[in-house]
C-alpha positions as CSV (number, residue, x, y, z in Angstrom):
1,M,113.7,132.5,135.9
2,R,111.7,133.5,133.4
3,S,112.1,132.1,130.8
4,Q,112.0,128.9,133.2
5,N,108.0,129.8,133.8
6,S,108.0,130.7,129.3
7,K,109.1,127.1,128.9
8,I,107.1,125.3,131.2
9,K,103.6,127.1,129.9
10,T,105.1,125.9,126.4
11,A,105.4,122.5,127.3
12,L,102.0,122.4,129.1
13,M,100.5,123.8,125.4
14,Y,101.5,121.5,123.4
15,A,100.5,118.9,126.0
16,L,97.3,120.2,125.7
17,L,96.6,120.8,122.0
18,S,98.7,117.1,121.8
19,G,95.7,116.1,123.5
20,I,93.0,117.7,121.9
21,A,94.2,116.1,118.1
22,L,94.5,113.0,119.6
23,V,90.8,113.5,120.2
24,T,89.9,114.9,117.4
25,L,91.8,112.6,115.0
26,F,90.3,109.4,116.6
27,P,87.2,109.1,115.0
28,L,89.2,109.1,111.6
29,L,91.7,106.4,112.9
30,W,88.3,104.4,113.4
31,L,86.5,105.0,110.6
32,V,89.8,104.4,107.9
33,G,91.0,101.3,110.2
34,T,87.3,100.3,109.9
35,A,87.0,100.2,106.1
36,F,90.1,97.6,105.9
37,K,88.4,95.2,108.2
38,S,87.2,91.8,106.8
39,P,83.8,91.0,106.9
40,T,85.1,88.8,110.1
41,E,86.1,90.6,112.1
42,N,83.9,92.5,114.9
43,I,84.0,96.4,114.3
44,F,82.4,96.9,117.9
45,Q,84.8,95.2,120.0
46,L,86.2,96.8,123.4
47,P,88.9,98.6,123.4
48,P,88.3,99.3,120.0
49,Q,91.0,97.8,118.0
50,L,92.5,100.8,114.9
51,L,94.1,98.5,113.1
52,P,92.5,95.4,111.8
53,A,94.1,92.0,111.8
54,Q,94.0,91.1,108.1
55,P,94.0,94.2,105.9
56,T,90.7,93.9,103.3
57,F,90.5,96.0,100.1
58,E,87.1,93.6,100.0
59,N,85.1,96.5,101.4
60,F,85.9,98.9,98.8
61,V,85.3,96.3,95.9
62,T,81.5,95.5,97.3
63,V,81.2,99.2,98.1
64,W,81.9,100.0,93.5
65,Q,80.0,96.8,92.8
66,T,77.1,97.0,94.6
67,N,76.3,100.6,94.2
68,P,76.7,103.5,91.5
69,F,79.1,104.6,93.9
70,G,80.8,106.4,90.6
71,Q,77.9,108.4,90.1
72,Y,77.2,109.6,93.5
73,M,80.7,111.0,93.4
74,L,80.5,112.7,89.9
75,N,76.7,114.0,91.5
76,S,78.4,115.7,94.7
77,T,81.6,117.4,91.9
78,L,79.4,119.0,89.8
79,I,76.7,120.1,92.6
80,S,79.4,121.3,94.7
81,V,81.6,123.1,91.4
82,L,77.8,124.2,90.2
83,T,77.4,126.0,94.1
84,V,80.8,127.2,94.2
85,S,80.8,128.6,90.8
86,I,77.0,130.4,91.7
87,N,79.0,131.7,95.1
88,L,81.4,133.3,93.5
89,I,79.7,135.1,91.0
90,F,77.2,136.9,93.5
91,C,80.4,138.0,96.2
92,A,81.9,139.2,93.4
93,L,79.0,141.1,91.9
94,A,78.3,142.3,95.7
95,A,81.8,142.7,96.5
96,Y,82.8,145.3,93.5
97,P,79.9,148.1,94.2
98,L,81.4,147.7,98.0
99,A,85.0,148.4,97.6
100,R,84.4,151.1,94.9
101,L,81.9,153.4,96.4
102,S,82.0,155.6,99.0
103,F,79.4,155.9,101.8
104,P,79.3,156.7,105.6
105,D,81.0,154.1,107.7
106,A,82.2,152.0,104.7
107,T,85.3,150.8,106.3
108,G,83.6,149.9,109.5
109,F,80.9,148.1,107.7
110,L,83.4,145.6,105.4
111,L,85.7,144.8,108.6
112,R,81.8,144.1,110.2
113,S,81.3,142.0,107.1
114,S,84.0,140.3,106.7
115,P,84.1,136.5,108.0
116,Q,87.6,137.0,110.4
117,S,88.2,136.3,113.5
């Protein structure tokens, strides 16, 4: 009897998690589907059509031709790499003395300051 109850709970949990995943992924699917639609297709139709009738790369070509998108990508990459590098340096400088020095309630402090759930 107990294993039957456990199977029902597992099935309900999977159904709940599948529903949450669908709700979470729907905007991403809509975004990708809209990116491949031609300019003549209505992107605001109800109900929404996720898959385009005539997929096209025209939108991507237009973005690369009308905007300096490569420069935008380079700027974003540069800022991201610099931010992560500076953060890594400061965190390492702060972590080394915290790990090496002994002070009252060191274990409690380290456990409270680490981002664990």
